[in-house]
C-alpha positions as a printed Julia matrix, in Angstrom:
104×3 Matrix{Float64}:
   0.0    0.0     0.0
   3.02   2.31    0.25
   3.23   2.76   -3.52
   0.77   2.65   -6.36
  -2.22   4.26   -8.01
  -5.52   4.33   -6.12
  -8.88   6.08   -6.13
 -11.67   6.9    -3.72
 -14.85   8.97   -3.62
 -14.97  12.05   -1.42
 -17.97  13.17    0.65
 -19.69  14.7    -2.42
 -19.18  11.59   -4.61
 -16.3   13.02   -6.65
 -13.55  10.61   -7.7
 -10.11  11.37   -6.32
  -7.13   9.66   -7.98
  -4.19   9.05   -5.65
  -0.62   8.53   -6.84
   1.51   7.35   -3.93
   5.26   7.02   -3.78
   7.23   6.12   -0.68
   7.23   9.65    0.84
   4.77  11.6    -1.34
   1.08  11.36   -2.2
  -0.54  13.35   -5.01
  -4.35  13.56   -5.1
  -6.21  14.75   -8.2
  -9.93  15.5    -8.11
 -11.27  14.27  -11.48
 -14.32  16.59  -11.31
 -12.66  19.87  -10.34
  -9.06  19.4   -11.49
  -7.73  20.32   -8.04
  -4.33  18.74   -7.38
  -3.03  18.45   -3.82
   0.37  17.13   -2.75
   1.08  15.59    0.65
   4.18  14.44    2.48
   3.48  10.91    3.72
   5.06   9.45    6.84
   4.4    5.8     7.6
   3.78   5.32   11.33
   3.28   1.54   11.1
   2.29  -1.05    8.5
  -1.34   0.02    8.94
  -1.19   3.77    9.6
   0.32   6.85    8.04
   0.33  10.6     8.43
  -0.41  12.97    5.56
   0.81  16.57    5.77
  -0.46  18.85    3.03
   2.42  20.49    1.17
   0.87  22.17   -1.89
  -2.29  22.62   -3.97
  -3.23  24.37   -7.19
  -6.42  25.53   -5.44
  -6.23  28.82   -3.55
  -8.93  27.62   -1.14
  -7.18  24.29   -0.56
  -3.83  26.01    0.12
  -5.3   27.23    3.42
  -4.71  23.65    4.63
  -0.98  23.62    3.77
   0.87  22.24    6.78
  -2.21  20.51    8.2
  -1.72  16.84    9.16
  -4.11  13.9     9.09
  -3.52  10.41   10.47
  -5.02   7.58    8.43
  -5.56   4.08    9.83
  -5.93   1.16    7.42
  -8.58  -1.35    8.47
  -9.77  -4.29    6.39
  -7.71  -5.02    3.29
  -8.27  -7.05    0.15
  -6.32  -7.63   -3.06
  -7.86  -4.57   -4.77
  -8.93  -2.3    -1.89
  -8.46  -1.22    1.69
 -10.81   0.41    4.14
  -9.52   3.44    6.02
 -10.55   5.8     8.77
  -9.07   9.12    9.73
  -9.52  12.2    11.82
  -9.1   14.89    9.23
  -7.95  18.27   10.55
  -9.33  20.78    8.09
  -8.41  24.44    8.29
 -11.66  25.29   10.1
 -12.71  22.1    11.9
 -12.03  18.46   12.73
 -13.87  15.87   10.66
 -14.02  12.08   11.13
 -14.01  10.15    7.89
 -14.2    6.55    6.71
 -13.93   5.2     3.23
 -12.59   2.65    0.8
  -9.46   3.15   -1.28
  -9.42   1.08   -4.48
  -6.18  -0.12   -6.05
  -5.78   0.85   -9.72
  -2.13  -0.17  -10.09
   0.42  -1.51   -7.61
């Protein structure tokens, strides 16, 4: 799960494509074209921290430097379930979802 191409749906049913390398994650919103880059730090085999580094969206750049811890739950050959406490610029939001593997 540390590298590959993934996708998930956000809270408004938009598809987000995730390109993950060992220490970087790039998320692209297919509907809006917003690209956001994160520094990724693996805390264990089943958890990692994302720290937003950059975005092409002026509104999203307000979250630069904000960190989120993601915990991987159930896994399968082509998906994993995750949960996180997402620290947005204005509030704290709990989130759960499924990340689908496009390419390992």
